[in-house]
PyMOL CGO cylinders between C-alpha atoms (Angstrom):
from pymol import cmd
from pymol.cgo import CYLINDER

trace = [
    CYLINDER, 77.64, 18.68, 71.46, 75.71, 15.17, 70.66, 0.3, 1, 1, 1, 1, 1, 1,
    CYLINDER, 75.71, 15.17, 70.66, 74.92, 16.76, 67.24, 0.3, 1, 1, 1, 1, 1, 1,
    CYLINDER, 74.92, 16.76, 67.24, 78.91, 18.00, 66.35, 0.3, 1, 1, 1, 1, 1, 1,
    CYLINDER, 78.91, 18.00, 66.35, 79.62, 14.00, 67.66, 0.3, 1, 1, 1, 1, 1, 1,
    CYLINDER, 79.62, 14.00, 67.66, 76.92, 12.51, 65.66, 0.3, 1, 1, 1, 1, 1, 1,
    CYLINDER, 76.92, 12.51, 65.66, 78.62, 14.00, 62.22, 0.3, 1, 1, 1, 1, 1, 1,
    CYLINDER, 78.62, 14.00, 62.22, 82.02, 12.14, 63.69, 0.3, 1, 1, 1, 1, 1, 1,
    CYLINDER, 82.02, 12.14, 63.69, 83.63, 15.05, 64.88, 0.3, 1, 1, 1, 1, 1, 1,
    CYLINDER, 83.63, 15.05, 64.88, 85.01, 16.12, 68.40, 0.3, 1, 1, 1, 1, 1, 1,
    CYLINDER, 85.01, 16.12, 68.40, 83.34, 19.62, 69.73, 0.3, 1, 1, 1, 1, 1, 1,
    CYLINDER, 83.34, 19.62, 69.73, 85.88, 21.97, 69.36, 0.3, 1, 1, 1, 1, 1, 1,
    CYLINDER, 85.88, 21.97, 69.36, 88.13, 22.12, 72.59, 0.3, 1, 1, 1, 1, 1, 1,
    CYLINDER, 88.13, 22.12, 72.59, 87.47, 18.27, 73.63, 0.3, 1, 1, 1, 1, 1, 1,
    CYLINDER, 87.47, 18.27, 73.63, 89.21, 15.65, 73.53, 0.3, 1, 1, 1, 1, 1, 1,
    CYLINDER, 89.21, 15.65, 73.53, 88.20, 11.56, 73.84, 0.3, 1, 1, 1, 1, 1, 1,
    CYLINDER, 88.20, 11.56, 73.84, 88.63, 11.75, 77.28, 0.3, 1, 1, 1, 1, 1, 1,
    CYLINDER, 88.63, 11.75, 77.28, 86.65, 14.75, 77.96, 0.3, 1, 1, 1, 1, 1, 1,
    CYLINDER, 86.65, 14.75, 77.96, 83.43, 13.32, 76.24, 0.3, 1, 1, 1, 1, 1, 1,
    CYLINDER, 83.43, 13.32, 76.24, 84.16, 10.03, 78.30, 0.3, 1, 1, 1, 1, 1, 1,
    CYLINDER, 84.16, 10.03, 78.30, 84.61, 11.64, 81.49, 0.3, 1, 1, 1, 1, 1, 1,
    CYLINDER, 84.61, 11.64, 81.49, 81.19, 13.30, 80.65, 0.3, 1, 1, 1, 1, 1, 1,
    CYLINDER, 81.19, 13.30, 80.65, 79.46, 10.24, 80.18, 0.3, 1, 1, 1, 1, 1, 1,
    CYLINDER, 79.46, 10.24, 80.18, 79.44, 11.43, 75.76, 0.3, 1, 1, 1, 1, 1, 1,
    CYLINDER, 79.44, 11.43, 75.76, 79.91, 8.89, 73.36, 0.3, 1, 1, 1, 1, 1, 1,
    CYLINDER, 79.91, 8.89, 73.36, 82.96, 9.35, 70.88, 0.3, 1, 1, 1, 1, 1, 1,
    CYLINDER, 82.96, 9.35, 70.88, 82.79, 9.57, 67.26, 0.3, 1, 1, 1, 1, 1, 1,
    CYLINDER, 82.79, 9.57, 67.26, 81.59, 6.95, 65.12, 0.3, 1, 1, 1, 1, 1, 1,
    CYLINDER, 81.59, 6.95, 65.12, 79.41, 5.81, 68.15, 0.3, 1, 1, 1, 1, 1, 1,
    CYLINDER, 79.41, 5.81, 68.15, 76.29, 7.49, 66.75, 0.3, 1, 1, 1, 1, 1, 1,
    CYLINDER, 76.29, 7.49, 66.75, 74.57, 6.84, 63.73, 0.3, 1, 1, 1, 1, 1, 1,
    CYLINDER, 74.57, 6.84, 63.73, 72.05, 9.89, 62.06, 0.3, 1, 1, 1, 1, 1, 1,
    CYLINDER, 72.05, 9.89, 62.06, 68.80, 8.59, 60.43, 0.3, 1, 1, 1, 1, 1, 1,
    CYLINDER, 68.80, 8.59, 60.43, 66.59, 10.87, 58.44, 0.3, 1, 1, 1, 1, 1, 1,
    CYLINDER, 66.59, 10.87, 58.44, 63.22, 9.96, 58.75, 0.3, 1, 1, 1, 1, 1, 1,
    CYLINDER, 63.22, 9.96, 58.75, 60.38, 10.20, 55.86, 0.3, 1, 1, 1, 1, 1, 1,
    CYLINDER, 60.38, 10.20, 55.86, 58.85, 13.74, 57.21, 0.3, 1, 1, 1, 1, 1, 1,
    CYLINDER, 58.85, 13.74, 57.21, 62.49, 15.02, 57.75, 0.3, 1, 1, 1, 1, 1, 1,
    CYLINDER, 62.49, 15.02, 57.75, 63.20, 14.45, 61.44, 0.3, 1, 1, 1, 1, 1, 1,
    CYLINDER, 63.20, 14.45, 61.44, 66.63, 13.49, 62.26, 0.3, 1, 1, 1, 1, 1, 1,
    CYLINDER, 66.63, 13.49, 62.26, 67.34, 10.70, 64.79, 0.3, 1, 1, 1, 1, 1, 1,
    CYLINDER, 67.34, 10.70, 64.79, 70.37, 10.09, 66.75, 0.3, 1, 1, 1, 1, 1, 1,
    CYLINDER, 70.37, 10.09, 66.75, 71.19, 6.89, 67.99, 0.3, 1, 1, 1, 1, 1, 1,
    CYLINDER, 71.19, 6.89, 67.99, 73.83, 5.45, 69.71, 0.3, 1, 1, 1, 1, 1, 1,
    CYLINDER, 73.83, 5.45, 69.71, 75.69, 2.17, 68.26, 0.3, 1, 1, 1, 1, 1, 1,
    CYLINDER, 75.69, 2.17, 68.26, 75.56, -0.78, 70.42, 0.3, 1, 1, 1, 1, 1, 1,
    CYLINDER, 75.56, -0.78, 70.42, 79.00, -1.53, 71.87, 0.3, 1, 1, 1, 1, 1, 1,
    CYLINDER, 79.00, -1.53, 71.87, 78.39, -5.29, 70.51, 0.3, 1, 1, 1, 1, 1, 1,
    CYLINDER, 78.39, -5.29, 70.51, 77.99, -3.49, 66.83, 0.3, 1, 1, 1, 1, 1, 1,
    CYLINDER, 77.99, -3.49, 66.83, 80.97, -1.47, 67.40, 0.3, 1, 1, 1, 1, 1, 1,
    CYLINDER, 80.97, -1.47, 67.40, 83.06, -4.67, 68.16, 0.3, 1, 1, 1, 1, 1, 1,
    CYLINDER, 83.06, -4.67, 68.16, 81.98, -6.82, 65.46, 0.3, 1, 1, 1, 1, 1, 1,
    CYLINDER, 81.98, -6.82, 65.46, 82.59, -3.93, 62.82, 0.3, 1, 1, 1, 1, 1, 1,
    CYLINDER, 82.59, -3.93, 62.82, 85.88, -2.73, 64.15, 0.3, 1, 1, 1, 1, 1, 1,
    CYLINDER, 85.88, -2.73, 64.15, 88.19, -4.26, 61.51, 0.3, 1, 1, 1, 1, 1, 1,
    CYLINDER, 88.19, -4.26, 61.51, 87.56, -3.01, 57.91, 0.3, 1, 1, 1, 1, 1, 1,
    CYLINDER, 87.56, -3.01, 57.91, 89.99, -4.42, 54.85, 0.3, 1, 1, 1, 1, 1, 1,
    CYLINDER, 89.99, -4.42, 54.85, 89.75, -2.58, 51.33, 0.3, 1, 1, 1, 1, 1, 1,
    CYLINDER, 89.75, -2.58, 51.33, 91.91, -4.95, 49.96, 0.3, 1, 1, 1, 1, 1, 1,
    CYLINDER, 91.91, -4.95, 49.96, 90.00, -7.98, 47.91, 0.3, 1, 1, 1, 1, 1, 1,
    CYLINDER, 90.00, -7.98, 47.91, 90.37, -11.08, 49.43, 0.3, 1, 1, 1, 1, 1, 1,
    CYLINDER, 90.37, -11.08, 49.43, 93.03, -13.68, 47.57, 0.3, 1, 1, 1, 1, 1, 1,
]
cmd.load_cgo(trace, "trace")
């Protein structure tokens, strides 16, 4: 399930509430890092980083 979530998807048949009830992170709360040897690390994003990047705007400032 963690692999699916790390790709930003919900596992089939599960809701966000299901994941929280199981103590799992939600899509977007994990990052994947590929190491030089090809190893893939899956890391949970710190809640403070999620809060800091919660709002994104694609419109240029005027």
